[in-house]
Jmol script that loads the backbone (N, CA, C; Angstrom):
load data "model"
ATOM      1  N   MET A   1       0.841  -1.188   0.000  1.00  0.00           N
ATOM      2  CA  MET A   1       0.000   0.000   0.000  1.00  0.00           C
ATOM      3  C   MET A   1       0.879   1.242   0.000  1.00  0.00           C
ATOM      4  N   ASN A   2       0.472   2.179  -0.740  1.00  0.00           N
ATOM      5  CA  ASN A   2       1.209   3.435  -0.708  1.00  0.00           C
ATOM      6  C   ASN A   2       0.568   4.371   0.316  1.00  0.00           C
ATOM      7  N   ARG A   3       1.212   5.474   0.551  1.00  0.00           N
ATOM      8  CA  ARG A   3       0.767   6.401   1.591  1.00  0.00           C
ATOM      9  C   ARG A   3      -0.617   6.975   1.282  1.00  0.00           C
ATOM     10  N   ARG A   4      -0.924   7.143   0.039  1.00  0.00           N
ATOM     11  CA  ARG A   4      -2.203   7.728  -0.332  1.00  0.00           C
ATOM     12  C   ARG A   4      -3.362   6.783   0.021  1.00  0.00           C
ATOM     13  N   ASN A   5      -3.142   5.501  -0.026  1.00  0.00           N
ATOM     14  CA  ASN A   5      -4.192   4.542   0.325  1.00  0.00           C
ATOM     15  C   ASN A   5      -4.201   4.215   1.817  1.00  0.00           C
ATOM     16  N   THR A   6      -3.094   4.397   2.492  1.00  0.00           N
ATOM     17  CA  THR A   6      -2.992   4.035   3.904  1.00  0.00           C
ATOM     18  C   THR A   6      -3.788   4.973   4.798  1.00  0.00           C
ATOM     19  N   VAL A   7      -3.708   6.257   4.563  1.00  0.00           N
ATOM     20  CA  VAL A   7      -4.387   7.243   5.415  1.00  0.00           C
ATOM     21  C   VAL A   7      -5.899   7.043   5.405  1.00  0.00           C
ATOM     22  N   PRO A   8      -6.559   6.931   4.256  1.00  0.00           N
ATOM     23  CA  PRO A   8      -8.009   6.694   4.289  1.00  0.00           C
ATOM     24  C   PRO A   8      -8.370   5.359   4.952  1.00  0.00           C
ATOM     25  N   THR A   9      -7.533   4.361   4.773  1.00  0.00           N
ATOM     26  CA  THR A   9      -7.810   3.068   5.394  1.00  0.00           C
ATOM     27  C   THR A   9      -7.749   3.174   6.911  1.00  0.00           C
ATOM     28  N   VAL A  10      -6.753   3.866   7.428  1.00  0.00           N
ATOM     29  CA  VAL A  10      -6.628   4.050   8.880  1.00  0.00           C
ATOM     30  C   VAL A  10      -7.793   4.875   9.412  1.00  0.00           C
ATOM     31  N   LEU A  11      -8.150   5.937   8.729  1.00  0.00           N
ATOM     32  CA  LEU A  11      -9.274   6.764   9.169  1.00  0.00           C
ATOM     33  C   LEU A  11     -10.585   5.986   9.142  1.00  0.00           C
ATOM     34  N   LEU A  12     -10.770   5.167   8.132  1.00  0.00           N
ATOM     35  CA  LEU A  12     -11.967   4.334   8.062  1.00  0.00           C
ATOM     36  C   LEU A  12     -11.995   3.335   9.219  1.00  0.00           C
ATOM     37  N   GLY A  13     -10.844   2.765   9.536  1.00  0.00           N
ATOM     38  CA  GLY A  13     -10.766   1.835  10.665  1.00  0.00           C
ATOM     39  C   GLY A  13     -11.083   2.510  11.987  1.00  0.00           C
ATOM     40  N   ILE A  14     -10.570   3.712  12.187  1.00  0.00           N
ATOM     41  CA  ILE A  14     -10.863   4.459  13.418  1.00  0.00           C
ATOM     42  C   ILE A  14     -12.340   4.810  13.494  1.00  0.00           C
ATOM     43  N   ALA A  15     -12.925   5.222  12.373  1.00  0.00           N
ATOM     44  CA  ALA A  15     -14.343   5.564  12.348  1.00  0.00           C
ATOM     45  C   ALA A  15     -15.216   4.347  12.620  1.00  0.00           C
ATOM     46  N   TRP A  16     -14.749   3.175  12.240  1.00  0.00           N
ATOM     47  CA  TRP A  16     -15.524   1.953  12.463  1.00  0.00           C
ATOM     48  C   TRP A  16     -15.409   1.479  13.910  1.00  0.00           C
ATOM     49  N   VAL A  17     -14.241   1.648  14.536  1.00  0.00           N
ATOM     50  CA  VAL A  17     -14.004   1.158  15.896  1.00  0.00           C
ATOM     51  C   VAL A  17     -14.499   2.139  16.953  1.00  0.00           C
ATOM     52  N   ALA A  18     -14.503   3.418  16.687  1.00  0.00           N
ATOM     53  CA  ALA A  18     -14.847   4.442  17.680  1.00  0.00           C
ATOM     54  C   ALA A  18     -16.215   4.231  18.331  1.00  0.00           C
ATOM     55  N   PRO A  19     -17.281   3.930  17.593  1.00  0.00           N
ATOM     56  CA  PRO A  19     -18.573   3.737  18.273  1.00  0.00           C
ATOM     57  C   PRO A  19     -18.568   2.552  19.232  1.00  0.00           C
ATOM     58  N   PHE A  20     -17.816   1.519  18.944  1.00  0.00           N
ATOM     59  CA  PHE A  20     -17.784   0.354  19.821  1.00  0.00           C
ATOM     60  C   PHE A  20     -17.026   0.638  21.110  1.00  0.00           C
ATOM     61  N   SER A  21     -15.977   1.433  21.036  1.00  0.00           N
ATOM     62  CA  SER A  21     -15.214   1.746  22.238  1.00  0.00           C
ATOM     63  C   SER A  21     -15.953   2.743  23.124  1.00  0.00           C
ATOM     64  N   ALA A  22     -16.831   3.548  22.562  1.00  0.00           N
ATOM     65  CA  ALA A  22     -17.580   4.517  23.353  1.00  0.00           C
ATOM     66  C   ALA A  22     -18.732   3.852  24.094  1.00  0.00           C
ATOM     67  N   TRP A  23     -19.231   2.739  23.603  1.00  0.00           N
ATOM     68  CA  TRP A  23     -20.343   2.044  24.231  1.00  0.00           C
ATOM     69  C   TRP A  23     -19.803   1.010  25.197  1.00  0.00           C
ATOM     70  N   SER A  24     -20.282   1.041  26.407  1.00  0.00           N
ATOM     71  CA  SER A  24     -19.841   0.039  27.375  1.00  0.00           C
ATOM     72  C   SER A  24     -20.992  -0.276  28.313  1.00  0.00           C
ATOM     73  N   ASP A  25     -20.884  -1.426  28.952  1.00  0.00           N
ATOM     74  CA  ASP A  25     -21.889  -1.857  29.904  1.00  0.00           C
ATOM     75  C   ASP A  25     -21.177  -2.625  30.998  1.00  0.00           C
ATOM     76  N   THR A  26     -21.784  -2.741  32.125  1.00  0.00           N
ATOM     77  CA  THR A  26     -21.149  -3.432  33.239  1.00  0.00           C
ATOM     78  C   THR A  26     -21.416  -4.929  33.170  1.00  0.00           C
ATOM     79  N   LEU A  27     -20.485  -5.698  33.652  1.00  0.00           N
ATOM     80  CA  LEU A  27     -20.656  -7.143  33.721  1.00  0.00           C
ATOM     81  C   LEU A  27     -21.216  -7.583  35.065  1.00  0.00           C
ATOM     82  N   LEU A  28     -21.221  -6.692  36.038  1.00  0.00           N
ATOM     83  CA  LEU A  28     -21.662  -7.023  37.388  1.00  0.00           C
ATOM     84  C   LEU A  28     -22.886  -6.205  37.754  1.00  0.00           C
ATOM     85  N   GLU A  29     -23.746  -6.788  38.551  1.00  0.00           N
ATOM     86  CA  GLU A  29     -24.894  -6.060  39.069  1.00  0.00           C
ATOM     87  C   GLU A  29     -24.498  -5.450  40.409  1.00  0.00           C
ATOM     88  N   ARG A  30     -24.702  -4.172  40.556  1.00  0.00           N
ATOM     89  CA  ARG A  30     -24.295  -3.507  41.798  1.00  0.00           C
ATOM     90  C   ARG A  30     -25.072  -4.022  43.005  1.00  0.00           C
ATOM     91  N   GLU A  31     -26.340  -4.350  42.845  1.00  0.00           N
ATOM     92  CA  GLU A  31     -27.151  -4.778  43.974  1.00  0.00           C
ATOM     93  C   GLU A  31     -26.724  -6.149  44.494  1.00  0.00           C
ATOM     94  N   GLY A  32     -26.352  -7.038  43.602  1.00  0.00           N
ATOM     95  CA  GLY A  32     -26.030  -8.398  44.012  1.00  0.00           C
ATOM     96  C   GLY A  32     -24.555  -8.722  44.022  1.00  0.00           C
ATOM     97  N   TYR A  33     -23.710  -7.720  43.866  1.00  0.00           N
ATOM     98  CA  TYR A  33     -22.267  -7.973  43.775  1.00  0.00           C
ATOM     99  C   TYR A  33     -21.676  -8.268  45.144  1.00  0.00           C
ATOM    100  N   ARG A  34     -20.958  -9.395  45.245  1.00  0.00           N
ATOM    101  CA  ARG A  34     -20.211  -9.742  46.449  1.00  0.00           C
ATOM    102  C   ARG A  34     -18.867 -10.280  45.997  1.00  0.00           C
ATOM    103  N   PRO A  35     -17.775  -9.643  46.372  1.00  0.00           N
ATOM    104  CA  PRO A  35     -16.460 -10.116  45.944  1.00  0.00           C
ATOM    105  C   PRO A  35     -16.138 -11.479  46.533  1.00  0.00           C
ATOM    106  N   LEU A  36     -15.334 -12.245  45.813  1.00  0.00           N
ATOM    107  CA  LEU A  36     -14.999 -13.591  46.255  1.00  0.00           C
ATOM    108  C   LEU A  36     -13.974 -13.606  47.378  1.00  0.00           C
ATOM    109  N   VAL A  37     -13.145 -12.600  47.473  1.00  0.00           N
ATOM    110  CA  VAL A  37     -12.060 -12.624  48.445  1.00  0.00           C
ATOM    111  C   VAL A  37     -12.340 -11.779  49.684  1.00  0.00           C
ATOM    112  N   ALA A  38     -13.472 -11.148  49.794  1.00  0.00           N
ATOM    113  CA  ALA A  38     -13.776 -10.332  50.963  1.00  0.00           C
ATOM    114  C   ALA A  38     -14.271 -11.219  52.098  1.00  0.00           C
ATOM    115  N   ASP A  39     -14.133 -10.732  53.300  1.00  0.00           N
ATOM    116  CA  ASP A  39     -14.592 -11.471  54.474  1.00  0.00           C
ATOM    117  C   ASP A  39     -15.990 -10.986  54.823  1.00  0.00           C
ATOM    118  N   GLN A  40     -16.977 -11.562  54.181  1.00  0.00           N
ATOM    119  CA  GLN A  40     -18.351 -11.157  54.435  1.00  0.00           C
ATOM    120  C   GLN A  40     -19.125 -12.343  54.983  1.00  0.00           C
ATOM    121  N   ARG A  41     -20.052 -12.049  55.844  1.00  0.00           N
ATOM    122  CA  ARG A  41     -20.849 -13.111  56.455  1.00  0.00           C
ATOM    123  C   ARG A  41     -21.896 -13.639  55.469  1.00  0.00           C
ATOM    124  N   ALA A  42     -22.182 -14.920  55.610  1.00  0.00           N
ATOM    125  CA  ALA A  42     -23.241 -15.518  54.797  1.00  0.00           C
ATOM    126  C   ALA A  42     -24.579 -15.062  55.369  1.00  0.00           C
ATOM    127  N   TYR A  43     -25.425 -14.529  54.543  1.00  0.00           N
ATOM    128  CA  TYR A  43     -26.710 -14.046  55.032  1.00  0.00           C
ATOM    129  C   TYR A  43     -27.874 -14.461  54.150  1.00  0.00           C
ATOM    130  N   ARG A  44     -27.596 -15.130  53.040  1.00  0.00           N
ATOM    131  CA  ARG A  44     -28.671 -15.564  52.155  1.00  0.00           C
ATOM    132  C   ARG A  44     -28.725 -17.082  52.127  1.00  0.00           C
ATOM    133  N   PRO A  45     -29.898 -17.650  51.895  1.00  0.00           N
ATOM    134  CA  PRO A  45     -29.968 -19.107  51.732  1.00  0.00           C
ATOM    135  C   PRO A  45     -29.106 -19.540  50.555  1.00  0.00           C
ATOM    136  N   GLY A  46     -28.317 -20.579  50.752  1.00  0.00           N
ATOM    137  CA  GLY A  46     -27.440 -21.072  49.704  1.00  0.00           C
ATOM    138  C   GLY A  46     -26.020 -20.568  49.812  1.00  0.00           C
ATOM    139  N   ASP A  47     -25.755 -19.617  50.715  1.00  0.00           N
ATOM    140  CA  ASP A  47     -24.383 -19.146  50.910  1.00  0.00           C
ATOM    141  C   ASP A  47     -23.562 -20.245  51.571  1.00  0.00           C
ATOM    142  N   ASN A  48     -22.312 -20.330  51.190  1.00  0.00           N
ATOM    143  CA  ASN A  48     -21.420 -21.341  51.753  1.00  0.00           C
ATOM    144  C   ASN A  48     -20.914 -20.908  53.117  1.00  0.00           C
ATOM    145  N   LEU A  49     -20.787 -21.888  54.004  1.00  0.00           N
ATOM    146  CA  LEU A  49     -20.247 -21.654  55.334  1.00  0.00           C
ATOM    147  C   LEU A  49     -19.041 -22.550  55.537  1.00  0.00           C
ATOM    148  N   THR A  50     -18.071 -22.058  56.270  1.00  0.00           N
ATOM    149  CA  THR A  50     -16.935 -22.871  56.687  1.00  0.00           C
ATOM    150  C   THR A  50     -17.001 -22.976  58.197  1.00  0.00           C
ATOM    151  N   VAL A  51     -17.069 -24.196  58.702  1.00  0.00           N
ATOM    152  CA  VAL A  51     -17.162 -24.424  60.141  1.00  0.00           C
ATOM    153  C   VAL A  51     -15.855 -25.025  60.604  1.00  0.00           C
ATOM    154  N   LEU A  52     -15.197 -24.360  61.537  1.00  0.00           N
ATOM    155  CA  LEU A  52     -13.950 -24.857  62.108  1.00  0.00           C
ATOM    156  C   LEU A  52     -14.245 -25.411  63.497  1.00  0.00           C
ATOM    157  N   ILE A  53     -13.894 -26.669  63.712  1.00  0.00           N
ATOM    158  CA  ILE A  53     -14.092 -27.308  65.011  1.00  0.00           C
ATOM    159  C   ILE A  53     -12.717 -27.581  65.597  1.00  0.00           C
ATOM    160  N   THR A  54     -12.474 -27.042  66.791  1.00  0.00           N
ATOM    161  CA  THR A  54     -11.199 -27.242  67.474  1.00  0.00           C
ATOM    162  C   THR A  54     -11.470 -28.002  68.763  1.00  0.00           C
ATOM    163  N   GLU A  55     -10.722 -29.063  68.979  1.00  0.00           N
ATOM    164  CA  GLU A  55     -10.914 -29.881  70.173  1.00  0.00           C
ATOM    165  C   GLU A  55      -9.600 -29.948  70.937  1.00  0.00           C
ATOM    166  N   ASN A  56      -9.673 -29.676  72.226  1.00  0.00           N
ATOM    167  CA  ASN A  56      -8.523 -29.806  73.111  1.00  0.00           C
ATOM    168  C   ASN A  56      -8.842 -30.884  74.134  1.00  0.00           C
ATOM    169  N   ALA A  57      -7.945 -31.835  74.296  1.00  0.00           N
ATOM    170  CA  ALA A  57      -8.153 -32.915  75.261  1.00  0.00           C
ATOM    171  C   ALA A  57      -6.869 -33.110  76.057  1.00  0.00           C
ATOM    172  N   THR A  58      -7.034 -33.354  77.346  1.00  0.00           N
ATOM    173  CA  THR A  58      -5.881 -33.658  78.197  1.00  0.00           C
ATOM    174  C   THR A  58      -6.194 -34.926  78.969  1.00  0.00           C
ATOM    175  N   ALA A  59      -5.168 -35.674  79.268  1.00  0.00           N
ATOM    176  CA  ALA A  59      -5.326 -36.915  80.033  1.00  0.00           C
ATOM    177  C   ALA A  59      -4.108 -37.068  80.936  1.00  0.00           C
ATOM    178  N   SER A  60      -4.322 -37.708  82.035  1.00  0.00           N
ATOM    179  CA  SER A  60      -3.198 -37.978  82.936  1.00  0.00           C
ATOM    180  C   SER A  60      -3.375 -39.371  83.519  1.00  0.00           C
ATOM    181  N   THR A  61      -2.277 -39.966  83.863  1.00  0.00           N
ATOM    182  CA  THR A  61      -2.317 -41.304  84.457  1.00  0.00           C
ATOM    183  C   THR A  61      -1.581 -41.259  85.793  1.00  0.00           C
ATOM    184  N   THR A  62      -2.332 -41.362  86.853  1.00  0.00           N
ATOM    185  CA  THR A  62      -1.756 -41.459  88.194  1.00  0.00           C
ATOM    186  C   THR A  62      -2.519 -42.526  88.956  1.00  0.00           C
ATOM    187  N   ALA A  63      -1.812 -43.218  89.768  1.00  0.00           N
ATOM    188  CA  ALA A  63      -2.451 -44.261  90.573  1.00  0.00           C
ATOM    189  C   ALA A  63      -1.734 -44.340  91.921  1.00  0.00           C
ATOM    190  N   THR A  64      -2.491 -44.595  92.942  1.00  0.00           N
ATOM    191  CA  THR A  64      -1.908 -44.807  94.269  1.00  0.00           C
ATOM    192  C   THR A  64      -2.463 -46.103  94.836  1.00  0.00           C
ATOM    193  N   THR A  65      -1.623 -46.814  95.459  1.00  0.00           N
ATOM    194  CA  THR A  65      -2.060 -48.068  96.100  1.00  0.00           C
ATOM    195  C   THR A  65      -1.542 -48.086  97.536  1.00  0.00           C
ATOM    196  N   THR A  66      -2.337 -48.633  98.399  1.00  0.00           N
ATOM    197  CA  THR A  66      -1.929 -48.785  99.799  1.00  0.00           C
ATOM    198  C   THR A  66      -2.258 -50.197 100.256  1.00  0.00           C
ATOM    199  N   THR A  67      -1.458 -50.686 101.141  1.00  0.00           N
ATOM    200  CA  THR A  67      -1.716 -52.011 101.721  1.00  0.00           C
ATOM    201  C   THR A  67      -1.646 -51.903 103.234  1.00  0.00           C
ATOM    202  N   ASN A  68      -2.433 -52.714 103.901  1.00  0.00           N
ATOM    203  CA  ASN A  68      -2.444 -52.745 105.370  1.00  0.00           C
ATOM    204  C   ASN A  68      -1.844 -54.026 105.852  1.00  0.00           C
TER     205      ASN A  68
END
end "model"
wireframe off; spacefill off
backbone 0.3
color backbone group
């Protein structure tokens, strides 16, 4: 392509792409958005819960015997 054909081609390309770049929409709903990495409490049915159970146990062995 020579320079005379390149300029109109570039301008036509910019004119074709410009309307698409000006139009945008959100992928997330603001009302229902909850980030995956935030520490938020489960408050809706179906929310996942993580339950941590910690158990501490101690035992000892002592015995005394007496004889008469």
